[in-house]
C-alpha positions, 0 to 999 in steps of 0.5 A: 680668842676667847669671849671675855667680859673686858671686851678685849680683842686680842690675846695680848691685850686680854693677857695683860688685863688678866695678869693685872686682875689676878695681881689685884684680886689675889692681894687679900685672899686671907678668907680662902682655904688654899689647902682645899679644892673648894678654896682652889676653885674660890681662889680661881673664881675671885681672880678671874671673875672680872674677865670671864663668866666661867671663872672658877667653874670646872671644865665640861668637856675633854681637852688635852695637850697634844695627843694626851687628854687631861682628866675627863670632866667627870673625874676632875673633882675627885682627882683634885680632891685627892691631890689636896688630900695628899698635900694635907697628909704631908707633915708641916715640918717637911714643907719647911725645908726648901728641897722638900717643899719643892719636891712636893710642890713640883709633884703637886703642880704636875698632878693639878696640870694633869687634872687641869680643871679650868678651861683658860687661865690654869697656868697663871692660876697655879703660879699664883696659888703656888706663891700663896702656898709657898708663903703659907709654908714660910717660903719665897718663890722667885719666878724671875728666871722662869720665862712663860716658855720655860714654865710650859716646857716644864709643865709639859715635861711634868704632864708627859713624863711625870718629871719634876724639873719645874721647881729647878727653875724656881728659886725656893727660899725659906723665910721664917718672917714670911707673912702667912695667910690665914687658913685652916692649916698651917705648915 
């Protein structure tokens, strides 16, 4: 059980409180540039600050999934900067097509998972960020058929083998009327 500001003593209670906090705190993030590493860290900090002291701070030690480690702490910032540079190099029109969006988003999520900058809450943060990214590109993501177990399995496949099956379980629909958050780059 991780130390937390909420005084929760079970993982189940803490997870419920975290989800509620993320939903509430992520309602108005229009001032954050979701297309930048700094914006991603700020987004994480805003969503998690009421739960943990380290919200938005990158890991300072090496950890991983099974025998394979995530990016070493000294490499995280550069790794994440490169992922956002790649994202910003994609022609905006390509991100309007649901299939192209899914392809790029799956690859980006795989790379962000490999970097895994945060100690706790990385997966939940990525899912909320991914919905904001989709919305900014005119899409709606439907996670209803994607259980936590399937997300973890897809993330493991992406991390271990670079597979992009993650988006196969997420319904992506282009929605030209989707409210686009204010940010520097528009899709």
